[in-house]
KETORDREN-83104 format. One record per residue: residue number from 1; residue in three letters; z, x, y of N, C-alpha, C in turn. Coordinates in steps of 0.02 Angstrom, whole numbers, plus 50000, padded with zeros to 5 digits. Last residue first. Layout:
NUM,Ala,Z,X,Y,Z,X,Y,Z,X,Y
...
% end
This chain:
260,Leu,50707,64561,51039,50673,64533,51109,50717,64556,51163
259,Gly,50735,64591,50907,50726,64646,50960,50689,64623,51020
258,Gln,50774,64496,50816,50701,64507,50828,50684,64566,50881
257,Ala,50912,64497,50841,50886,64516,50776,50805,64530,50779
256,Glu,50915,64450,50975,50941,64521,50958,50912,64541,50890
255,Ala,50878,64324,50952,50838,64363,50999,50854,64437,50985
254,Ile,50983,64274,50871,50909,64276,50850,50867,64320,50893
253,Leu,51089,64296,50965,51087,64326,50895,51020,64333,50870
252,Glu,51058,64200,51063,51066,64278,51080,51059,64315,51005
251,Ala,51058,64085,51005,50996,64102,51027,50996,64185,51044
250,Leu,51193,64074,50967,51144,64073,50911,51084,64100,50942
249,Asp,51298,64172,51073,51263,64107,51063,51213,64123,51008
248,Lys,51449,64264,51040,51376,64257,51058,51347,64191,51040
247,Val,51572,64375,51070,51562,64297,51066,51489,64293,51091
246,Ala,51641,64508,50979,51591,64481,51022,51580,64400,51010
245,Val,51774,64621,50955,51748,64550,50935,51704,64526,50993
244,Ser,51813,64747,51010,51798,64741,50937,51761,64675,50918
243,Ser,51842,64729,51147,51806,64787,51130,51783,64790,51057
242,Glu,51914,64611,51161,51850,64607,51181,51810,64675,51166
241,Lys,52041,64585,51124,52000,64602,51069,51921,64611,51086
240,Glu,52160,64531,51190,52138,64601,51201,52087,64628,51144
239,Lys,52180,64395,51187,52203,64435,51129,52188,64515,51135
238,Asn,52115,64359,51303,52193,64342,51301,52217,64391,51242
237,Lys,51981,64383,51261,52011,64433,51312,52092,64422,51307
236,Val,51973,64278,51171,51961,64347,51147,51997,64395,51200
235,Gly,51982,64173,51263,52029,64180,51210,52031,64252,51178
234,Asp,51862,64190,51340,51929,64196,51371,51988,64205,51315
233,Thr,51772,64163,51236,51775,64230,51267,51842,64239,51304
232,Met,51803,64034,51216,51813,64078,51159,51816,64154,51190
231,Met,51767,63971,51337,51839,63964,51309,51850,64017,51258
230,Thr,51632,64006,51354,51686,64024,51409,51746,64028,51375
229,Met,51576,63948,51233,51566,64019,51251,51618,64039,51299
228,Cys,51602,63816,51247,51635,63850,51199,51630,63925,51209
227,Phe,51509,63792,51355,51581,63784,51369,51624,63820,51311
226,Pro,51385,63819,51302,51409,63861,51350,51482,63850,51370
225,Cys,51366,63822,51123,51382,63779,51174,51410,63830,51232
224,Ala,51375,63880,51003,51311,63851,51013,51319,63803,51072
223,Val,51439,64042,50938,51438,63975,50969,51377,63941,50982
222,Ala,51510,64157,50832,51452,64128,50850,51465,64056,50885
221,Ile,51597,64300,50848,51608,64233,50848,51546,64197,50875
220,Thr,51598,64448,50752,51564,64406,50800,51578,64331,50791
219,Thr,51682,64497,50661,51672,64541,50721,51631,64504,50772
218,Ala,51811,64408,50563,51739,64418,50594,51737,64464,50655
217,Gly,51930,64383,50514,51908,64450,50505,51836,64467,50535
216,Thr,51986,64263,50523,51930,64272,50472,51911,64343,50460
215,Ser,52072,64266,50630,52101,64271,50566,52046,64279,50511
214,Leu,51986,64242,50739,52006,64312,50722,52038,64325,50657
213,Ala,51983,64102,50736,51922,64144,50719,51942,64209,50703
212,Asp,52111,64065,50762,52079,64040,50699,52023,64093,50683
211,Glu,52127,64121,50887,52165,64146,50831,52138,64128,50764
210,Thr,52037,64034,50956,52020,64102,50949,52066,64139,50891
209,Arg,52118,63918,50956,52058,63918,50917,52029,63993,50903
208,Ala,52232,63958,51033,52243,63938,50966,52177,63941,50927
207,Val,52158,63981,51151,52193,64037,51120,52208,64022,51047
206,Asn,52111,63853,51178,52066,63906,51169,52094,63969,51135
205,Ile,52238,63781,51199,52192,63769,51146,52146,63824,51126
204,Asp,52383,63875,51247,52320,63844,51268,52279,63840,51199
203,Lys,52540,63826,51193,52490,63872,51189,52429,63839,51207
202,Lys,52646,63731,51230,52667,63799,51199,52610,63852,51201
201,Gly,52607,63674,51398,52618,63672,51326,52640,63731,51300
200,Lys,52539,63593,51541,52589,63636,51510,52603,63625,51436
199,Glu,52362,63569,51542,52428,63544,51552,52472,63593,51523
198,Pro,52239,63688,51608,52272,63646,51553,52338,63624,51573
197,Glu,52142,63660,51758,52191,63701,51715,52221,63654,51667
196,Lys,51972,63603,51747,52040,63603,51773,52081,63651,51734
195,Phe,51843,63596,51693,51848,63606,51767,51922,63598,51793
194,Met,51849,63575,51557,51822,63637,51579,51839,63650,51655
193,Gln,51883,63436,51536,51937,63487,51540,51913,63552,51567
192,Ala,51776,63357,51516,51781,63379,51581,51844,63418,51592
191,Gly,51766,63342,51373,51800,63297,51414,51819,63311,51484
190,Gly,51804,63514,51320,51764,63457,51321,51806,63404,51361
189,Ala,51876,63634,51311,51838,63618,51369,51805,63556,51375
188,Gly,51944,63668,51188,51983,63652,51251,51944,63632,51311
187,Cys,51879,63682,51072,51890,63746,51112,51935,63729,51174
186,Cys,51937,63585,50938,51905,63592,51001,51923,63651,51035
185,Leu,51921,63625,50767,51961,63611,50820,51924,63625,50888
184,Gly,51853,63528,50629,51849,63585,50675,51893,63569,50735
183,Thr,51833,63445,50520,51907,63458,50543,51905,63518,50600
182,Thr,51705,63446,50500,51729,63386,50529,51802,63392,50545
181,Arg,51683,63619,50529,51652,63557,50517,51683,63498,50540
180,Cys,51857,63692,50513,51784,63688,50526,51751,63628,50507
179,Lys,51992,63776,50493,51972,63716,50530,51904,63718,50545
178,Lys,51974,63899,50437,52002,63842,50396,51989,63780,50428
177,Met,51806,63970,50463,51881,63962,50483,51908,63899,50444
176,Glu,51698,64062,50358,51718,63999,50389,51793,64000,50409
175,Val,51578,64192,50375,51650,64169,50349,51674,64110,50394
174,Leu,51436,64247,50328,51459,64199,50365,51528,64180,50339
173,Asp,51360,64396,50344,51410,64373,50305,51450,64313,50342
172,Ala,51179,64383,50375,51249,64403,50393,51297,64374,50336
171,Asp,51054,64353,50374,51076,64393,50318,51144,64418,50333
170,Leu,51002,64259,50468,51014,64329,50491,51037,64376,50436
169,Ala,51010,64140,50400,50944,64172,50407,50943,64248,50434
168,Glu,51135,64099,50427,51123,64126,50360,51056,64166,50359
167,Leu,51121,64055,50559,51163,64117,50545,51142,64148,50481
166,Val,51042,63938,50533,51015,63998,50579,51052,64065,50561
165,Ser,51123,63871,50454,51066,63891,50428,51033,63947,50465
164,Arg,51225,63838,50549,51244,63884,50495,51178,63908,50454
163,Pro,51161,63749,50636,51187,63816,50658,51198,63866,50605
162,Ala,51126,63643,50538,51075,63684,50571,51103,63752,50602
161,Glu,51240,63578,50485,51205,63631,50443,51161,63675,50485
160,Tyr,51304,63494,50576,51343,63550,50552,51298,63604,50515
159,Ile,51298,63366,50678,51255,63427,50665,51295,63483,50645
158,Asn,51358,63247,50717,51351,63261,50637,51310,63314,50629
157,Asn,51389,63215,50842,51322,63206,50825,51305,63230,50746
156,Ala,51530,63228,50857,51494,63177,50892,51425,63159,50869
155,Arg,51564,63338,50776,51592,63272,50761,51556,63216,50798
154,Gly,51446,63437,50824,51481,63420,50758,51499,63353,50753
153,Leu,51423,63430,50962,51366,63444,50912,51391,63419,50847
152,Tyr,51536,63413,51030,51478,63367,51039,51421,63378,50996
151,Cys,51614,63519,50977,51633,63444,50963,51575,63400,50976
150,Ser,51548,63657,50896,51553,63619,50965,51574,63543,50939
149,Asp,51624,63764,50778,51586,63701,50786,51601,63670,50857
148,His,51598,63936,50765,51640,63880,50794,51596,63819,50814
147,Tyr,51577,64044,50635,51543,64000,50680,51598,63946,50703
146,Thr,51586,64218,50609,51616,64154,50601,51586,64102,50654
145,Ile,51518,64358,50522,51511,64312,50580,51547,64248,50563
144,Lys,51518,64523,50475,51554,64462,50470,51550,64416,50531
143,Arg,51368,64602,50414,51415,64590,50470,51448,64526,50467
142,Gly,51274,64603,50320,51340,64621,50301,51392,64619,50357
141,Lys,51148,64629,50433,51163,64626,50364,51236,64649,50350
140,Phe,51100,64628,50564,51163,64590,50551,51187,64591,50477
139,Ser,50984,64699,50563,51040,64731,50597,51102,64694,50587
138,Gly,50924,64654,50397,50917,64672,50468,50983,64699,50499
137,Gly,50907,64609,50276,50939,64673,50285,50927,64701,50349
136,Glu,50753,64530,50295,50818,64539,50260,50843,64609,50272
135,Ser,50687,64494,50460,50686,64531,50393,50752,64538,50359
134,Leu,50635,64337,50510,50687,64384,50510,50692,64422,50443
133,Lys,50525,64254,50611,50529,64295,50541,50580,64347,50553
132,Ile,50482,64102,50662,50531,64154,50674,50540,64189,50610
131,Lys,50390,64027,50594,50376,64056,50661,50421,64107,50681
130,Gly,50426,63970,50479,50401,64035,50474,50374,64066,50539
129,Asp,50487,63845,50477,50415,63848,50487,50383,63914,50480
128,Asn,50616,63886,50481,50591,63853,50417,50515,63852,50420
127,Ile,50626,63939,50609,50635,63984,50550,50609,63951,50496
126,Leu,50604,63820,50685,50557,63881,50692,50566,63928,50635
125,Gln,50715,63748,50644,50648,63720,50625,50597,63779,50632
124,Gln,50817,63820,50692,50808,63809,50619,50742,63786,50601
123,Leu,50792,63805,50829,50789,63871,50803,50777,63865,50725
122,Phe,50816,63662,50837,50752,63690,50854,50740,63759,50824
121,Thr,50956,63659,50806,50912,63627,50759,50838,63651,50775
120,Ser,51004,63731,50914,51014,63753,50848,50967,63724,50802
119,His,50964,63661,51029,50928,63722,51014,50943,63750,50940
118,His,50942,63482,50992,50990,63538,51012,50949,63607,50995
117,Ile,50833,63367,51056,50844,63420,51004,50888,63470,51030
116,Val,50769,63207,51080,50814,63256,51110,50835,63298,51044
115,Glu,50645,63104,51129,50671,63139,51073,50711,63198,51095
114,Tyr,50709,62973,51242,50668,63035,51227,50692,63061,51157
113,Thr,50730,62852,51361,50730,62860,51289,50686,62920,51274
112,Gly,50810,62785,51486,50785,62852,51474,50789,62866,51401
111,Gly,50877,62673,51522,50802,62674,51528,50770,62734,51513
110,Leu,51002,62664,51496,50986,62662,51570,50910,62666,51578
109,Glu,51023,62677,51365,51041,62614,51397,51029,62605,51469
108,Pro,50972,62812,51345,50934,62755,51329,50957,62687,51363
107,Tyr,51081,62904,51395,51025,62883,51434,50981,62826,51413
106,Glu,51164,62922,51278,51188,62882,51332,51131,62861,51389
105,Asn,51108,63004,51177,51149,62945,51162,51168,62896,51217
104,Lys,51031,63104,51241,51008,63077,51177,51042,63006,51167
103,Ile,51098,63150,51354,51032,63120,51360,51005,63084,51297
102,Thr,51227,63174,51298,51221,63130,51353,51148,63097,51354
101,Asn,51202,63272,51201,51242,63210,51183,51228,63158,51233
100,Phe,51141,63378,51275,51113,63349,51216,51135,63276,51203
99,Cys,51245,63410,51369,51181,63378,51390,51141,63345,51338
98,His,51328,63457,51273,51351,63401,51318,51288,63368,51348
97,Pro,51271,63560,51204,51281,63499,51169,51301,63441,51210
96,Cys,51139,63659,51274,51202,63627,51288,51211,63564,51249
95,Ala,51008,63694,51255,51061,63733,51225,51133,63713,51238
94,Thr,50876,63576,51223,50935,63597,51269,50982,63640,51226
93,Val,50725,63489,51231,50767,63537,51195,50817,63562,51237
92,Ile,50635,63337,51221,50679,63381,51263,50716,63426,51212
91,Lys,50489,63239,51236,50531,63285,51184,50574,63337,51232
90,Lys,50427,63165,51328,50439,63137,51266,50490,63175,51222
89,Val,50402,63131,51500,50427,63176,51450,50446,63140,51386
88,Gln,50329,63083,51618,50313,63060,51551,50332,63105,51493
87,Tyr,50369,63111,51741,50325,63163,51704,50310,63146,51635
86,Gly,50439,63004,51762,50395,63014,51816,50337,63073,51779
85,Asn,50545,63016,51669,50494,62959,51661,50434,62972,51698
84,Leu,50617,63120,51739,50588,63130,51668,50532,63079,51654
83,Val,50648,63060,51862,50614,63125,51859,50576,63126,51792
82,Gln,50726,62947,51815,50672,62932,51857,50618,63001,51854
81,Ile,50826,63018,51750,50776,62979,51711,50719,62960,51746
80,Asn,50897,63077,51864,50862,63116,51806,50808,63082,51767
79,Ser,50944,62965,51924,50900,63011,51960,50864,63056,51911
78,Met,51023,62908,51831,50962,62871,51848,50916,62920,51880
77,Ala,51124,63009,51808,51080,62987,51756,51017,62950,51779
76,Gln,51186,63000,51938,51154,63064,51920,51109,63050,51864
75,Met,51230,62867,51940,51187,62894,51997,51145,62961,51969
74,Gln,51312,62864,51836,51248,62820,51833,51200,62847,51887
73,Phe,51420,62960,51866,51372,62966,51807,51309,62927,51819
72,Leu,51468,62894,51983,51435,62955,51995,51388,62972,51934
71,Phe,51522,62782,51917,51477,62774,51968,51434,62836,51978
70,Glu,51616,62837,51830,51563,62805,51799,51508,62795,51854
69,Asn,51722,62947,51816,51683,62926,51878,51615,62893,51858
68,Gly,51798,62999,51706,51810,62930,51734,51777,62904,51792
67,Ala,51768,63117,51655,51826,63120,51701,51834,63052,51728
66,Arg,51652,63085,51580,51717,63099,51547,51768,63100,51591
65,Arg,51560,63064,51696,51584,63011,51648,51646,63020,51609
64,Ala,51556,63199,51744,51580,63138,51787,51608,63086,51745
63,Pro,51507,63274,51638,51582,63284,51666,51606,63223,51708
62,Asp,51372,63210,51629,51424,63211,51574,51495,63224,51602
61,Gly,51271,63218,51715,51329,63172,51726,51380,63167,51679
60,Thr,51182,63314,51710,51161,63250,51669,51220,63200,51684
59,Cys,51136,63395,51864,51180,63383,51807,51170,63314,51776
58,Thr,50952,63406,51880,51021,63407,51909,51070,63388,51852
57,Glu,50795,63471,51914,50848,63459,51867,50912,63458,51898
56,Glu,50708,63518,52014,50712,63443,52002,50765,63427,51948
55,Thr,50710,63656,52004,50751,63623,52061,50754,63544,52047
54,Gly,50665,63646,51834,50678,63692,51893,50720,63655,51944
53,Leu,50622,63591,51725,50617,63549,51782,50625,63592,51844
52,Val,50519,63693,51619,50583,63671,51647,50573,63628,51702
51,Ala,50414,63694,51468,50421,63693,51538,50493,63679,51559
50,Phe,50310,63762,51331,50369,63730,51362,50370,63732,51433
49,Lys,50243,63798,51193,50224,63788,51256,50276,63741,51283
48,Val,50279,63937,51090,50296,63862,51099,50275,63847,51177
47,Gly,50267,64065,51043,50207,64026,51069,50220,63956,51079
46,Val,50365,64153,51002,50333,64108,50951,50276,64067,50978
45,Ala,50401,64211,51127,50373,64251,51071,50342,64217,51014
44,Asn,50441,64103,51204,50380,64139,51226,50353,64179,51162
43,Leu,50559,64065,51137,50503,64018,51149,50434,64055,51163
42,Ile,50626,64187,51152,50612,64165,51082,50554,64112,51088
41,Lys,50646,64189,51291,50615,64247,51255,50590,64224,51186
40,Val,50727,64077,51303,50659,64077,51335,50619,64132,51298
39,Phe,50842,64118,51246,50804,64062,51210,50732,64061,51238
38,Ala,50883,64221,51328,50869,64237,51258,50827,64181,51227
37,Lys,50901,64149,51448,50849,64206,51443,50833,64217,51370
36,Thr,51008,64065,51412,50945,64039,51432,50891,64086,51426
35,Val,51103,64165,51385,51085,64127,51329,51016,64092,51352
34,Arg,51121,64215,51513,51095,64261,51467,51073,64221,51402
33,Lys,51181,64106,51575,51113,64130,51595,51082,64173,51543
32,Ala,51312,64109,51529,51270,64066,51502,51192,64078,51519
31,Arg,51365,64210,51621,51361,64226,51551,51315,64175,51518
30,Asp,51345,64148,51755,51309,64215,51733,51309,64223,51660
29,Asp,51300,63988,51775,51353,64028,51752,51324,64095,51728
28,Phe,51181,63913,51812,51220,63947,51872,51274,63997,51838
27,Ser,51102,63872,51705,51071,63884,51771,51115,63929,51813
26,Gly,51188,63848,51601,51131,63886,51586,51093,63906,51653
25,Ala,51268,63752,51668,51295,63816,51648,51246,63866,51634
24,Cys,51178,63642,51689,51215,63677,51747,51233,63741,51723
23,Gly,51019,63645,51596,51090,63621,51608,51123,63668,51663
22,Val,50888,63651,51545,50929,63711,51554,51004,63700,51560
21,Trp,50788,63589,51435,50835,63562,51483,50884,63616,51490
20,Phe,50617,63606,51414,50684,63639,51404,50730,63617,51455
19,Leu,50509,63498,51339,50541,63510,51408,50604,63551,51390
18,Val,50368,63545,51238,50442,63521,51246,50468,63536,51319
17,Glu,50235,63558,51259,50258,63523,51189,50328,63498,51203
16,Pro,50180,63507,51428,50206,63552,51373,50227,63515,51309
15,Ser,50018,63472,51496,50084,63449,51476,50109,63495,51427
14,Glu,49908,63482,51635,49932,63507,51572,49996,63473,51567
13,Gly,49855,63481,51764,49838,63434,51719,49853,63448,51649
12,Lys,49916,63564,51853,49853,63589,51818,49825,63541,51768
11,Ala,50017,63496,51891,49967,63509,51944,49903,63537,51913
10,Thr,50094,63502,51781,50067,63436,51800,50012,63450,51846
9,Leu,50143,63636,51789,50099,63619,51728,50062,63552,51750
8,Glu,50216,63631,51900,50167,63678,51894,50111,63653,51844
7,Ala,50318,63531,51864,50274,63526,51926,50209,63564,51923
6,Met,50385,63591,51764,50340,63533,51749,50292,63526,51804
5,Thr,50363,63776,51772,50397,63708,51787,50355,63651,51769
4,Pro,50361,63917,51657,50329,63866,51700,50371,63807,51710
3,Val,50414,64068,51649,50450,64006,51645,50419,63954,51690
2,Asp,50418,64224,51601,50367,64171,51607,50396,64109,51596
1,Met,50505,64344,51690,50501,64306,51633,50450,64242,51653
% end
């Protein structure tokens, strides 16, 4: 795959339109890597000039801050800001709402101000501009898809329409869960909960959320966050529905519809 780094472009005296911030999950988690690849395929197909930081990218510090380690968060954030400002980065796109929220809303107070776009909004823009062309009656026509709102995309940043616009462009049958948009239920991974076992209770949140999704009758659960991807996939496995229900990221669905 053709994925240039900022260091390589800078050495040639070039600069990209956007920096693709891959994030920890997109770099190391096997399932999330498939989302990264799908998004890169789309960027290459539409001719967007982009670059990644590669080994110069480290965690944004989101889990550290959510878990209460402010010192570690500021160390990680300052390190990233130094690298980003060194390359004079202006525009960042990321497929992780946690990275999106942290870089967009929390980095400015530490000296890192950039235009930060979540990949759902970026994909919507590419569709609206006619760069991504999806034929009506494609492979998703009539397929029931439900969308799970990521907390850091929805309630934290008020992005509800972009992911749905992307799904509607697939010509699929979008069925909403009862708890959606501003009343959406967390998948259970936010606030650094991703990295620990849940407290004892009657039911794990991700199982409850998966039940919401399955009750719609959808055969695809669409997500726009690597944490949500893990939690919803585990929920589907818990319900032994993995043979009939797929959990996929928006980028994967678009790439699939385009035959990439």
